[in-house]
C-alpha positions in Angstrom: 0.0 0.0 0.0 1.4 3.4 -1.0 1.9 6.4 1.2 -1.0 8.1 -0.6 -3.3 5.4 0.7 -2.0 5.0 4.2 -0.1 7.2 6.6 1.3 5.8 9.9 2.4 9.2 11.2 0.9 11.0 14.2 1.9 14.3 12.6 -1.3 16.3 11.6 0.5 17.8 8.6 1.3 14.4 7.2 -2.2 13.1 7.9 -3.8 16.2 6.3 -1.7 15.8 3.2 -2.9 12.3 2.9 -6.3 13.8 2.1 -5.6 17.1 0.3 -1.9 16.9 -0.6 -2.2 16.5 -4.4 -2.9 19.3 -6.9 -6.1 17.6 -8.3 -7.8 17.7 -4.9 -7.1 21.4 -4.5 -8.2 22.2 -8.1 -11.5 20.4 -7.4 -12.0 22.4 -4.3 -11.2 25.6 -6.2 -13.9 24.8 -8.8 -16.4 24.0 -6.1 -15.7 27.3 -4.5 -16.3 29.0 -7.9 -19.7 27.4 -8.3 -18.8 24.5 -10.6 -20.6 21.5 -9.1 -21.2 19.0 -11.9 -18.9 16.3 -13.2 -18.5 17.7 -16.7 -17.8 21.2 -15.4 -15.1 19.9 -13.0 -13.5 17.9 -15.8 -13.5 20.7 -18.3 -11.9 23.2 -15.9 -9.4 20.9 -14.2 -8.3 19.0 -17.3 -8.6 15.7 -15.5 -9.5 12.4 -17.3 -12.9 11.1 -16.4 -11.3 8.1 -14.7 -9.0 10.2 -12.5 -11.8 12.6 -11.6 -14.1 9.7 -10.6 -11.4 8.3 -8.3 -10.7 11.7 -6.7 -14.3 12.5 -6.1 -14.9 9.1 -4.5 -11.9 9.5 -2.3 -12.9 13.0 -1.2 -16.4 11.7 -0.4 -15.0 8.8 1.7 -12.8 11.3 3.6 -15.8 13.6 4.3 -14.5 16.6 2.4 -17.3 16.7 -0.2 -20.8 15.2 -0.5 -22.9 14.2 -3.5 -26.4 15.7 -4.0 -28.9 14.4 -6.6 -30.4 17.0 -8.9 -32.0 14.7 -11.5 -33.8 11.4 -11.0 -34.1 10.1 -14.5 -31.4 9.5 -15.4 -29.8 10.0 -12.0 -27.5 12.9 -11.9 -25.5 14.3 -9.0 -23.7 17.5 -8.0 -20.8 17.8 -5.7 -20.6 20.2 -2.8 -18.1 20.8 0.0 -19.0 19.8 3.6 -18.2 21.8 6.7 -14.9 19.8 6.7 -14.2 20.9 3.1 -15.3 24.5 3.7 -12.6 24.8 6.4 -10.0 24.4 3.6 -11.1 27.7 2.1 -8.5 29.7 4.1 -5.8 27.3 2.6 -7.0 28.1 -0.9 -6.9 31.8 0.0 -3.3 31.5 1.2 -2.3 29.7 -2.0 -3.9 32.5 -4.0 -2.0 35.1 -1.9 1.3 33.3 -2.2 0.8 32.9 -6.0 0.0 36.6 -6.5 3.0 37.6 -4.4 5.7 35.3 -5.9 4.3 34.3 -9.4 2.6 37.7 -10.1 -0.7 38.3 -12.0 -1.0 37.7 -15.7 -1.7 40.2 -17.1 0.1 42.4 -14.7 -2.2 44.0 -12.1 -5.2 41.9 -13.1 -6.2 39.2 -10.6 -7.6 36.1 -12.1 -10.5 36.4 -9.7 -11.3 39.7 -7.9 -12.7 39.0 -4.4 -14.7 41.6 -2.4 -15.6 41.0 1.2 -19.4 41.3 1.4 -19.7 42.6 4.9 -17.0 45.3 4.6 -17.0 46.0 0.9 -13.2 45.7 0.9 -11.3 44.1 -1.9 -9.2 41.1 -0.7 -5.7 41.9 -1.7 -2.5 40.2 -0.4 -2.6 42.1 2.9 -6.2 41.5 3.7 -7.0 40.0 7.1 -10.3 38.7 8.5 -12.0 41.6 10.4 -11.7 41.4 14.2 -14.4 39.3 15.8 -15.4 37.8 12.4 -15.9 34.1 11.9 -13.5 31.9 10.0 -13.1 32.8 6.3 -15.0 31.1 3.5 -15.5 32.1 -0.1 -19.2 32.3 0.7 -18.4 35.6 2.4 -17.1 37.1 -0.9 -18.4 38.4 -4.2 -16.2 37.1 -7.0 -15.5 38.6 -10.4 -13.5 36.7 -12.9 -10.9 38.8 -14.8 -11.1 39.1 -18.6 -8.0 37.0 -19.3 -8.9 34.2 -16.9 -12.5 34.2 -18.2 -11.2 33.7 -21.7 -9.0 30.8 -20.5 -12.0 29.2 -18.8 -14.2 29.6 -21.9 -11.4 28.1 -24.1 -11.3 25.1 -21.8 -15.1 24.7 -21.8 -15.3 24.9 -25.6 -12.4 22.5 -26.1 -14.1 20.0 -23.7 -17.4 20.3 -25.5 -15.8 19.8 -28.9 -13.8 16.8 -27.7 -10.5 18.4 -28.3 -7.6 16.1 -27.2 -6.3 17.2 -23.9 -2.8 17.5 -25.2 -3.8 20.0 -27.8 -6.0 22.0 -25.3 -3.0 22.2 -23.0 -0.7 23.3 -25.9 -3.2 26.1 -26.9 -3.4 27.2 -23.2 0.4 27.3 -23.0 0.6 29.5 -26.1 -2.0 31.9 -24.7 -0.1 32.1 -21.4 3.2 32.7 -23.2 1.6 35.6 -25.1 0.5 37.2 -21.8 4.0 36.6 -20.3 5.7 38.2 -23.3 3.4 41.3 -22.9 4.1 41.5 -19.1 7.9 41.1 -19.5 9.9 44.4 -19.3 11.3 45.5 -22.7 15.0 45.3 -23.1 17.0 48.2 -24.5 18.7 47.3 -27.7 22.2 48.6 -28.1 22.8 50.4 -31.5 26.2 49.9 -32.9 27.6 53.0 -34.8 30.6 53.0 -37.0 33.6 54.9 -35.6 34.8 57.9 -37.6 38.1 57.5 -39.5 39.8 59.9 -37.1 39.1 57.5 -34.2 41.0 54.6 -35.9 43.9 53.5 -33.7 47.3 54.7 -34.9 48.6 51.1 -34.9 45.8 50.2 -37.3 46.8 53.0 -39.6 50.5 52.0 -39.6 49.6 48.4 -40.4 47.4 49.6 -43.3 50.3 51.4 -45.0 52.6 49.2 -47.2 56.2 50.3 -47.1 58.6 49.5 -49.9 61.9 47.8 -49.0 65.0 50.0 -49.3 66.9 49.6 -52.7 70.5 48.6 -52.3 72.8 50.1 -55.0 75.9 48.2 -55.8 78.8 50.4 -56.9 81.3 48.9 -59.3 84.9 50.1 -59.0 87.6 49.9 -61.7 91.1 48.5 -60.9 94.0 50.9 -61.3 96.0 50.2 -64.6 99.8 49.6 -64.2 102.0 51.4 -66.8 103.8 49.1 -69.3 107.2 50.5 -68.5 106.8 49.9 -64.8 105.8 46.3 -65.5 108.9 45.8 -67.7 111.2 47.0 -65.0 109.7 44.7 -62.5 110.3 41.7 -64.7 113.9 42.6 -65.2 114.6 43.1 -61.6 113.2 39.7 -60.9 
């Protein structure tokens, strides 16, 4: 039996992660908080396969995090809602939202995916918001939610892709392209350095010297004539010998 199915630790963190420690469970809770309660709605927005979603929903029911409510008799159809146990995880989702906005920033810049306004106080829930003194524990039921334009477009794209039977790999690829476009717009523009040609006067002297071809010095050979000896002097020299 894997750790995901059994935890022998007394640590409450470890035991809690056994129930809600994977991303799919948190995404399902996010969708339930946003009013998506039916199986096809959950599948479209989380991108889970029907088999995986069925397993997660059954596990969350067994753990007491969610409950199933019938909304149609023939054929039998059910919706999924969080229990009191599941609602107590809303502050955790809120903390993940705050952490993501702080360290991963909004896309587009300054536009929250979902704008939350506290109903009782009328205050928008930003990263520094705290539960008013004396108030009860936070739940998303206490807020009015408005989905931002970019995130609304993403969710609509997911819904249409699911209805049209678009393969999940292609839907994710299209989503990655849309996110990359938003990231490129949000990224600060880099200054491009312009290279200009240097004037001739700024050319280093050494380069000028190397560019000039010098001719080797011409060596001139001077021919000298031998001094002639007079015939008479030559005769005397022979006689003396």
